[in-house]
Each structure stands twice: as structure tokens, then as C-alpha cells.
C-alpha positions as CSV (number, residue, x, y, z in Angstrom):
1,X,-2.3,30.9,3.4
2,X,-2.0,33.9,5.7
3,X,-4.8,36.0,7.1
4,X,-4.4,38.9,4.8
5,X,-4.7,36.5,1.8
6,X,-7.7,34.8,3.3
7,X,-9.4,38.2,3.7
8,X,-8.5,39.3,0.2
9,X,-10.1,36.1,-1.1
10,X,-13.2,36.5,1.0
11,X,-13.6,40.0,-0.3
12,X,-13.3,38.7,-3.9
13,X,-15.9,36.0,-3.3
14,X,-18.3,38.6,-1.8
15,X,-17.8,40.9,-4.9
16,X,-18.2,37.9,-7.2
17,X,-21.5,36.9,-5.6
18,X,-22.7,40.5,-5.9
19,X,-22.0,40.3,-9.7
20,X,-18.4,41.5,-10.2
21,X,-17.1,39.6,-13.2
22,X,-13.5,40.5,-12.6
23,X,-13.6,39.2,-9.1
24,X,-15.2,36.0,-10.3
25,X,-12.5,35.6,-13.0
26,X,-9.7,36.0,-10.4
27,X,-11.2,33.4,-8.1
28,X,-11.7,30.8,-10.9
29,X,-8.2,31.4,-12.3
30,X,-6.8,30.8,-8.7
31,X,-8.3,27.2,-8.6
32,X,-8.2,26.1,-12.2
33,X,-4.8,24.4,-11.9
34,X,-5.9,22.6,-8.7
35,X,-9.0,21.3,-10.5
36,X,-7.1,20.2,-13.6
37,X,-4.4,18.3,-11.8
38,X,-6.9,16.5,-9.6
39,X,-8.8,15.6,-12.8
40,X,-5.8,14.5,-14.6
41,X,-4.7,12.0,-11.9
42,X,-8.2,10.8,-11.3
43,X,-9.1,10.3,-15.0
44,X,-5.8,9.3,-16.5
45,X,-5.7,11.4,-19.8
46,X,-5.3,15.1,-20.7
47,X,-8.5,15.3,-22.9
48,X,-10.7,13.7,-20.2
49,X,-9.2,16.0,-17.5
50,X,-9.8,19.1,-19.6
51,X,-13.5,18.1,-20.1
52,X,-14.0,17.3,-16.5
53,X,-12.2,20.5,-15.4
54,X,-14.6,22.6,-17.4
55,X,-17.6,20.9,-15.8
56,X,-16.2,21.3,-12.3
57,X,-15.2,25.0,-12.7
58,X,-18.7,25.7,-14.0
59,X,-20.1,24.0,-10.9
60,X,-17.8,26.1,-8.7
61,X,-19.1,29.2,-10.5
62,X,-22.7,28.4,-10.3
63,X,-22.6,27.3,-6.6
64,X,-20.3,30.0,-5.4
65,X,-23.0,31.6,-3.4
66,X,-23.4,28.3,-1.3
67,X,-19.8,28.6,0.0
68,X,-20.3,29.3,3.7
69,X,-16.7,30.2,4.5
70,X,-16.6,27.6,7.2
71,X,-13.5,26.0,5.6
72,X,-10.8,27.2,3.2
73,X,-12.0,28.0,-0.2
74,X,-9.5,25.5,-1.7
75,X,-11.0,22.7,0.6
76,X,-14.5,23.6,-0.7
77,X,-13.3,23.4,-4.3
78,X,-11.5,20.1,-3.6
79,X,-14.7,18.6,-2.2
80,X,-16.7,19.7,-5.3
81,X,-14.1,18.3,-7.6
82,X,-13.6,15.0,-5.7
83,X,-17.3,14.3,-5.6
84,X,-17.7,15.1,-9.3
85,X,-14.7,13.0,-10.3
86,X,-15.5,9.9,-8.2
87,X,-18.9,9.6,-10.1
88,X,-17.4,10.5,-13.5
89,X,-18.2,7.9,-16.1
90,X,-17.3,9.7,-19.5
91,X,-13.6,9.1,-19.3
92,X,-11.7,6.4,-21.2
93,X,-10.8,4.3,-18.2
94,X,-14.4,4.1,-16.9
95,X,-15.2,2.4,-20.1
96,X,-12.1,0.2,-20.1
97,X,-11.1,-0.3,-16.5
98,X,-7.6,-1.4,-15.6
99,X,-6.2,-3.6,-12.8
100,X,-2.8,-4.2,-11.4
101,X,-3.0,-7.8,-12.6
102,X,-3.7,-6.7,-16.2
103,X,-1.0,-4.0,-16.1
104,X,1.5,-6.5,-14.7
105,X,0.6,-9.1,-17.3
106,X,1.1,-6.6,-20.1
107,X,4.5,-5.6,-18.8
108,X,5.6,-9.2,-18.6
109,X,4.1,-10.4,-21.9
110,X,3.8,-7.3,-24.2
111,X,6.5,-8.5,-26.7
112,X,7.9,-5.0,-26.8
113,X,11.1,-6.3,-28.4
114,X,9.5,-7.5,-31.6
115,X,8.3,-4.2,-32.9
116,X,10.1,-2.0,-35.5
117,X,11.2,1.5,-34.9
118,X,8.1,3.9,-34.8
119,X,9.6,6.9,-33.0
120,X,9.4,9.1,-36.1
121,X,12.9,10.8,-35.5
122,X,11.7,12.2,-32.2
123,X,14.5,12.1,-29.5
124,X,14.2,8.9,-27.7
125,X,15.0,10.4,-24.3
126,X,12.1,12.7,-24.6
127,X,9.7,9.9,-25.7
128,X,10.9,7.8,-22.7
129,X,10.2,10.6,-20.3
130,X,6.7,11.2,-21.8
131,X,6.0,7.4,-21.5
132,X,7.2,7.4,-17.9
133,X,5.0,10.2,-16.8
134,X,2.0,8.8,-18.8
135,X,2.6,5.2,-17.5
136,X,2.7,6.2,-13.8
137,X,-0.5,8.2,-14.2
138,X,-2.3,5.4,-16.0
139,X,-1.1,3.1,-13.2
140,X,-3.3,5.2,-10.9
141,X,-6.3,3.9,-12.9
142,X,-5.8,0.4,-11.4
143,X,-7.0,1.8,-8.0
144,X,-10.7,2.1,-7.2
145,X,-11.8,5.8,-7.3
146,X,-11.9,6.3,-3.6
147,X,-8.4,4.9,-3.0
148,X,-7.1,6.9,-6.1
149,X,-8.4,10.1,-4.6
150,X,-6.9,9.4,-1.2
151,X,-3.5,8.6,-2.9
152,X,-3.6,11.9,-4.9
153,X,-4.7,14.1,-2.0
154,X,-2.0,12.6,0.3
155,X,0.9,12.1,-2.2
156,X,0.6,14.8,-4.8
157,X,-1.1,17.6,-3.0
158,X,0.2,16.5,0.4
159,X,-3.1,17.5,2.2
160,X,-3.0,16.9,5.9
161,X,-5.4,14.3,7.3
162,X,-7.9,16.7,8.9
163,X,-8.5,18.5,5.7
164,X,-8.5,15.4,3.5
165,X,-11.0,13.8,5.9
166,X,-13.2,16.9,5.4
167,X,-12.9,16.7,1.7
168,X,-13.8,13.0,1.6
169,X,-16.3,12.8,4.4
170,X,-14.3,10.4,6.6
171,X,-12.3,10.6,9.8
172,X,-8.6,11.8,9.8
173,X,-7.6,8.5,11.3
174,X,-9.5,6.5,8.5
175,X,-7.9,8.6,5.9
176,X,-4.4,8.1,7.3
177,X,-5.0,4.3,7.6
178,X,-6.2,4.1,4.0
179,X,-3.4,6.3,2.6
180,X,-0.8,4.0,4.1
181,X,-2.5,1.0,2.6
182,X,-2.8,2.4,-0.9
183,X,0.7,3.8,-0.9
184,X,2.0,0.4,0.0
185,X,0.0,-1.2,-2.8
186,X,1.4,1.3,-5.3
187,X,5.0,0.8,-4.0
188,X,4.7,-3.0,-4.1
189,X,3.6,-2.8,-7.7
190,X,6.5,-0.5,-8.7
191,X,9.0,-2.7,-6.9
192,X,7.7,-5.7,-8.7
193,X,7.5,-4.4,-12.2
194,X,8.9,-0.9,-12.8
195,X,12.6,-0.4,-13.5
196,X,12.3,3.4,-13.3
197,X,10.9,3.6,-9.7
198,X,11.4,0.0,-8.4
199,X,13.2,-3.2,-8.9
200,X,11.3,-4.5,-11.9
201,X,12.7,-5.1,-15.4
202,X,10.4,-2.7,-17.3
203,X,12.3,0.3,-18.8
204,X,10.5,3.0,-20.6
205,X,13.3,3.4,-23.3
206,X,12.7,-0.3,-24.2
207,X,8.9,0.0,-24.6
208,X,8.6,3.1,-26.8
209,X,7.7,1.3,-30.1
210,X,5.3,-1.0,-28.2
211,X,3.6,2.1,-26.6
212,X,3.4,3.8,-30.0
213,X,1.9,0.8,-31.7
214,X,-0.7,0.4,-28.9
215,X,-1.5,4.2,-29.1
216,X,-0.3,4.8,-25.6
217,X,2.3,7.2,-26.9
218,X,2.0,9.7,-29.7
219,X,5.4,11.1,-30.9
220,X,3.7,14.1,-32.6
221,X,1.6,14.9,-29.6
222,X,3.5,14.9,-26.4
223,X,1.4,16.1,-23.4
224,X,3.3,15.7,-20.2
225,X,6.7,16.9,-21.4
226,X,5.2,19.8,-23.2
227,X,3.2,21.0,-20.2
228,X,4.5,23.7,-17.8
229,X,5.2,22.3,-14.3
230,X,4.0,24.3,-11.3
231,X,4.5,23.5,-7.6
232,X,1.7,22.2,-5.4
233,X,2.2,25.2,-3.2
234,X,1.4,27.5,-6.2
235,X,-1.7,25.5,-6.9
236,X,-3.1,25.3,-3.4
237,X,-1.7,28.6,-2.0
238,X,-0.4,26.8,1.2
239,X,2.8,25.1,2.2
240,X,2.6,21.3,2.1
241,X,1.3,20.3,5.5
242,X,1.0,16.5,5.3
243,X,2.1,14.8,8.5
244,X,4.6,12.0,8.1
245,X,2.6,8.8,8.4
246,X,4.9,6.4,6.5
247,X,8.3,6.3,4.8
248,X,6.9,6.0,1.2
249,X,6.3,9.5,0.3
250,X,9.7,9.9,-1.5
251,X,8.8,6.9,-3.8
252,X,6.3,8.8,-5.8
253,X,8.1,11.9,-6.9
254,X,6.7,11.3,-10.5
255,X,3.5,12.9,-9.2
256,X,4.1,16.3,-10.8
257,X,1.7,19.1,-11.1
258,X,1.1,21.1,-14.3
259,X,-0.4,24.4,-15.5
260,X,-3.9,23.8,-16.9
261,X,-4.0,23.7,-20.7
262,X,-4.8,26.9,-22.6
263,X,-8.0,25.3,-23.9
264,X,-9.4,25.2,-20.4
265,X,-8.2,28.8,-19.6
266,X,-9.8,30.1,-22.8
267,X,-13.1,28.2,-22.1
268,X,-13.4,29.9,-18.7
269,X,-12.6,33.3,-20.2
270,X,-15.1,32.9,-22.9
271,X,-17.8,31.7,-20.4
272,X,-17.2,34.7,-18.1
273,X,-17.4,37.2,-20.9
274,X,-20.5,35.7,-22.4
275,X,-24.2,36.6,-21.6
276,X,-24.4,33.3,-19.6
277,X,-22.6,35.0,-16.7
278,X,-25.9,36.9,-15.9
279,X,-27.5,33.6,-14.7
280,X,-24.7,32.9,-12.1
281,X,-26.2,34.8,-9.3
282,X,-29.6,33.1,-9.8
283,X,-28.0,29.7,-9.3
284,X,-26.1,27.9,-6.7
285,X,-28.6,28.1,-3.8
286,X,-28.3,24.3,-3.3
287,X,-25.3,22.8,-1.5
288,X,-22.8,20.6,-3.3
């Protein structure tokens, strides 16, 4: 992000804190995709990500006056979002946690070949792509929350180690070491089981009916393949700056980023146009 853009953002933040609703709307719209994509990868499902995104964006709004401008605004938002998501307990996978052992066993013993056709005349190539994107996201839920956040920051957002350390409250060196370990763990699992991104025998096209039967795939409600992709550069406002710390980054190109759903955008617009906005300037005096 260049200096002129930084100054423009700083001016918008000052105006928003002073009560300018249009400036506040512009600021929140600029980070809602960042928040949604981090939430989606941390929590595993679109509905949970939408709910958490709304909570995080409200936290950003009501704590805006505590932003000290000592770091980039996106770094501050990342920190709020990461802290919120690491403690989040309302999502499906916090109630039903996964492990790589369970996921591997399911792939090996799921009996996918014994199920009749349930694809409801939806093109199988589309369903296979939906399952692939969903499966790789669910696979992230096998990691503990701290490791998951490190993987997402380093692999999807390609945040450099200095900024990532600031977001997570660890040293850059500790972040780099943990990122290498968690990427290796993910790569090893893909190599053992996944035929799409590794050397395993699992193929999405062969597991469509099993995924539909187990309610992991819904032919009438496709989320990943119906969402608009956006680049991480569009989301963060900066060019990818992650230093090369291993040779695994190219293994995870399934980590796509999406435009946040219309429901989240509408929620923010409705909140900003409501009478509740009058309380914003009286909140946020505590740090986050």
C-alpha cells in the first residue's frame, strides 16, 4: 500500500471516528472480504464464517477509536479477527472436532462405491470442484486453532513473518518455524490420501454420492463454485510479501479467496444506516 493510499485511509478513519458515516462505511467495506476469508478458513463453513464476520466487523466498528495507527490498518483488523476466531466456540467444528486420523480413516473406509446416484442431475464436474474446495477447507479443521491461523496467514494471505508475528503475538522466527512445520503436516496428509493434490487414491469425482449422503455436499446449494473469487492483493491492498521459507507454497493453490456474501454486506449496510450507529463514538475506548 503506497503512502498516498495510507494517508487517504488515515483521513477516512479520522472522519469516521468524528462521526462521518460514509467514511465508516468505506473503511468497513474495505476489510470485509479479509475478515470473511479468514473466518471461512478458520471455521470451515460459509454460514459460520458469515456469522463470525458480522461479529468481527461490529467489533472493528465499535473499537475503531482505539486504533493507534502504529501499524497498518489491515494488520490491526487481522489481529482483532484472529483473536476472535481462535476463541470462537459457536461453529460446527468446535462442537464436532476433526483430526487427521479421523479424516484419513474416513477416506480409506467410507464405502463411497456402495451408494446410488444422488447428484440430482447437477453436472458432476461442478459437484467435484465444489467437493474439492470444501474438502480442503474442512481439512484445515484438523489443525489446532493456532496452527490453522498460522497456515492461513502464511499460505493464503502470504503475510510476511514480521507482520504475522505482530498479529499473533509471537516472534517472526517462531512464526516461520511453525509455518514450516504445519505446511509439512498438511503436505504429508495430502500426499498420503488426496489424489487431487497428492499421491493418494481419493478422487472427488468418486466420492460425490458419499458426500451428498453424509450431508457434506448439497447439489442444490453450492457455495464455493458459486462465489466470486478475488485476489489476496485486492483483499489486503498490498502485494504478497511472504518470504520464501520452504518449497511447499505451490502445493496449496486450492486456498482461494472469495468476495464476502451479500448477506454480510447487507448486514453491515443496515447496521450503518440504523440508529445504532450513534453509539459507535461512545464505544471502543478499550484496546482489543
